[in-house]
Wavefront OBJ file of the C-alpha trace (Angstrom):
o trace
v 3.630 -23.851 -18.348
v 1.633 -21.061 -16.695
v 2.905 -22.070 -13.239
v 6.484 -22.185 -14.472
v 6.108 -18.801 -16.168
v 4.692 -17.324 -12.966
v 7.582 -18.792 -10.959
v 10.164 -17.343 -13.338
v 8.511 -13.918 -13.245
v 8.368 -13.973 -9.439
v 12.042 -14.894 -9.075
v 13.004 -12.190 -11.543
v 10.903 -9.584 -9.750
v 12.279 -10.468 -6.313
v 15.847 -10.362 -7.618
v 15.161 -6.972 -9.180
v 13.645 -5.584 -5.972
v 16.551 -6.808 -3.835
v 19.188 -5.443 -6.186
v 18.688 -1.804 -5.166
v 19.068 -2.196 -1.354
v 21.913 -4.682 -1.830
v 23.776 -2.229 -4.040
v 23.257 0.431 -1.392
v 24.574 -1.839 1.345
v 27.666 -2.667 -0.674
v 28.341 0.980 -1.504
v 28.020 2.191 2.080
v 30.106 -0.709 3.406
v 32.885 0.102 0.922
v 32.678 3.807 1.791
v 32.996 2.899 5.472
v 35.981 0.629 4.835
v 37.715 3.287 2.710
v 37.100 5.988 5.284
v 34.979 8.059 2.887
v 32.043 8.136 5.303
v 32.237 8.508 9.084
v 31.012 5.410 10.954
v 27.861 7.090 12.296
v 26.717 8.248 8.859
v 27.525 4.922 7.194
v 25.679 3.021 9.931
v 22.608 5.184 9.392
v 22.570 4.506 5.649
v 23.159 0.779 6.141
v 20.342 0.605 8.693
v 18.008 2.306 6.203
v 18.783 -0.256 3.479
v 18.359 -3.158 5.904
v 14.920 -1.847 6.886
v 14.003 -1.636 3.204
v 15.007 -5.263 2.687
v 13.134 -6.383 5.802
v 10.008 -4.542 4.637
v 10.263 -6.257 1.251
v 10.613 -9.695 2.872
v 7.606 -9.064 5.119
v 5.548 -7.850 2.156
v 6.528 -10.901 0.123
v 5.512 -13.207 2.966
v 2.122 -11.507 3.233
v 1.455 -11.415 -0.503
v 2.302 -15.126 -0.780
v -0.316 -15.927 1.878
v -2.827 -13.630 0.188
v -2.363 -15.234 -3.219
v -2.564 -18.721 -1.687
v -5.758 -17.664 0.134
v -4.076 -18.679 3.389
v -4.618 -15.439 5.319
v -6.048 -16.098 8.778
v -9.128 -13.935 9.275
v -10.804 -13.191 12.628
v -13.940 -11.258 11.616
v -16.027 -9.168 13.960
v -18.318 -6.146 13.840
v -16.273 -2.991 13.107
v -17.080 0.725 13.159
v -16.069 2.172 9.726
v -15.746 5.760 11.013
v -13.436 4.681 13.819
v -11.285 2.697 11.382
v -10.885 5.768 9.151
v -9.974 8.016 12.063
v -7.343 5.547 13.270
v -5.792 5.320 9.812
v -5.614 9.104 9.426
v -4.073 9.572 12.876
v -1.424 6.993 12.058
v -0.355 8.975 8.977
v -0.733 12.457 10.491
v 3.026 13.131 10.587
v 3.491 11.854 7.035
v 0.820 14.243 5.763
v 2.608 17.118 7.471
v 6.074 16.118 6.242
v 4.907 15.821 2.633
v 2.845 19.005 2.703
v -0.311 17.141 1.681
v -3.753 18.081 2.967
v -6.052 15.360 4.203
v -9.794 15.023 4.077
v -11.951 12.705 6.167
v -15.571 12.102 5.199
v -17.330 9.378 7.162
v -20.855 9.948 5.886
v -23.176 8.617 8.474
v -24.862 7.057 10.021
v -22.674 4.150 8.951
v -23.621 0.538 9.659
v -21.043 -1.726 11.249
v -19.084 -3.907 8.823
v -17.966 -7.512 9.138
v -14.186 -7.811 8.944
v -10.864 -8.400 10.635
v -9.634 -5.219 12.400
v -5.954 -5.817 11.593
v -6.712 -6.626 7.964
v -8.883 -3.525 7.589
v -6.114 -1.317 8.998
v -3.589 -2.978 6.681
v -5.824 -2.222 3.686
v -6.342 1.410 4.680
v -2.637 1.856 5.445
v -1.599 0.418 2.081
v -4.045 2.635 0.191
v -3.025 5.730 2.148
v 0.675 5.032 1.614
v 0.044 4.557 -2.101
v -1.943 7.806 -2.327
v 0.685 9.800 -0.424
v 3.443 8.356 -2.572
v 1.852 9.769 -5.707
v 0.463 13.065 -4.399
v 2.746 16.106 -4.807
v 3.182 18.731 -2.055
v 0.148 20.982 -1.948
v -2.141 18.166 -3.061
v -4.812 16.376 -1.086
v -5.655 12.835 -0.037
v -9.206 12.163 1.055
v -10.801 9.215 2.836
v -14.496 8.540 2.666
v -16.925 5.901 3.861
v -20.602 5.803 2.978
v -23.451 3.303 3.195
v -23.882 1.018 0.196
v -26.342 -1.648 -0.834
v -23.805 -4.374 -0.058
v -22.448 -2.864 3.196
v -20.090 0.120 3.377
v -18.181 1.702 0.513
v -14.706 2.997 1.445
v -12.553 5.137 -0.832
v -9.116 6.789 -0.787
v -8.773 9.661 -3.261
v -5.600 11.470 -4.289
v -4.762 14.440 -6.507
v -1.746 12.804 -8.112
v -0.979 12.369 -11.814
v -3.598 9.675 -12.355
v -3.180 6.285 -14.016
v -3.340 5.906 -17.812
v -6.133 3.578 -18.966
v -3.689 1.007 -20.366
v -2.175 0.510 -16.900
v -5.329 0.392 -14.796
v -6.047 -3.292 -15.341
v -2.615 -4.258 -14.000
v -2.074 -2.032 -10.962
v -3.166 -4.822 -8.586
v -0.563 -7.236 -9.936
v 2.408 -7.823 -7.646
v 5.464 -5.699 -8.472
v 3.638 -3.842 -11.223
v 4.375 -0.112 -11.230
v 3.135 2.579 -13.562
v 6.334 4.541 -12.853
v 8.832 1.987 -11.553
v 11.704 4.380 -10.889
v 9.592 6.830 -8.874
v 7.846 4.163 -6.801
v 11.090 2.441 -5.895
v 12.703 5.734 -4.953
v 9.791 6.570 -2.660
v 9.998 3.245 -0.866
v 7.180 1.289 -2.497
v 7.606 -2.486 -2.486
v 5.278 -3.036 -5.433
v 2.914 -5.405 -3.608
v 0.846 -3.030 -1.445
v -2.160 -2.949 -3.751
v -1.959 -6.713 -4.326
v -2.088 -7.290 -0.581
v -4.902 -4.766 -0.091
v -7.177 -6.378 -2.673
v -6.420 -9.879 -1.380
v -7.301 -8.921 2.189
v -10.521 -7.211 1.110
v -11.582 -10.290 -0.841
v -10.678 -12.514 2.120
v -13.105 -10.446 4.212
v -15.877 -10.903 1.655
v -15.560 -7.559 -0.133
v -14.267 -6.304 -3.454
v -11.911 -3.558 -4.634
v -11.493 -1.380 -7.699
v -10.248 1.983 -8.889
v -11.272 5.050 -10.849
v -8.591 7.254 -12.341
v -8.130 10.031 -14.849
v -4.781 11.282 -16.062
v -4.070 14.708 -14.622
v -6.917 14.534 -12.092
v -5.844 11.826 -9.664
v -7.041 8.382 -8.644
v -9.597 6.881 -6.293
v -9.144 3.372 -4.920
v -12.319 1.984 -3.394
v -13.435 -1.156 -1.635
v -16.568 -2.493 -0.003
v -17.064 -4.625 3.101
v -20.236 -6.554 3.942
v -22.524 -5.501 6.801
v -21.942 -6.954 10.262
v -23.793 -10.141 11.015
v -26.342 -10.287 13.766
l 1 2 3 4 5 6 7 8 9 10 11 12 13 14 15 16 17 18 19 20 21 22 23 24 25 26 27 28 29 30 31 32 33 34 35 36 37 38 39 40 41 42 43 44 45 46 47 48 49 50 51 52 53 54 55 56 57 58 59 60 61 62 63 64 65 66 67 68 69 70 71 72 73 74 75 76 77 78 79 80 81 82 83 84 85 86 87 88 89 90 91 92 93 94 95 96 97 98 99 100 101 102 103 104 105 106 107 108 109 110 111 112 113 114 115 116 117 118 119 120 121 122 123 124 125 126 127 128 129 130 131 132 133 134 135 136 137 138 139 140 141 142 143 144 145 146 147 148 149 150 151 152 153 154 155 156 157 158 159 160 161 162 163 164 165 166 167 168 169 170 171 172 173 174 175 176 177 178 179 180 181 182 183 184 185 186 187 188 189 190 191 192 193 194 195 196 197 198 199 200 201 202 203 204 205 206 207 208 209 210 211 212 213 214 215 216 217 218 219 220 221 222 223 224 225 226 227 228
């Protein structure tokens, strides 16, 4: 019964997520056929909706492997400070476009961690995208890494609205959104945090969050020290 309930919920969630880009595709195609939109403008809108659907399909494929514990991991010794710098550079233009300040605090010296480089970048990218999505212009998103007893403790902090206590236990569930309308409008697929936690656990770490309404949220994770 639990498996069947999970299957029904998944099908319903996927159908719900696909409904928005499909409606957009239909509307722009009809506007193109009726001559309401010029071909170049309609093509641009249609391309945007197709990219949204492709991103959702790719996210669904990844989250299915994460939940089945079938993610292929190729661990090696990684430099935490370098990983943070790469993640920030990748989002530099997004920070500027959104008018959000960024902070980078690799507190050293930091020991090397044991993990998959692509998985670590996916985790950091998902957490950064989530933080930027919920941080208003003029706010700040900060990344930090510091030594911990069990390896290195990473964190991504934002100055967004925060997450009410009743929602915090569910934010890592696939498709769960505290504010569904806002997240969908901003391009969130609803599985980024699910994927991030699954990848961290696959690398031998753990993930959690700290949040206070009106003061922002901090998503953190740890990775074990590199093996000799």
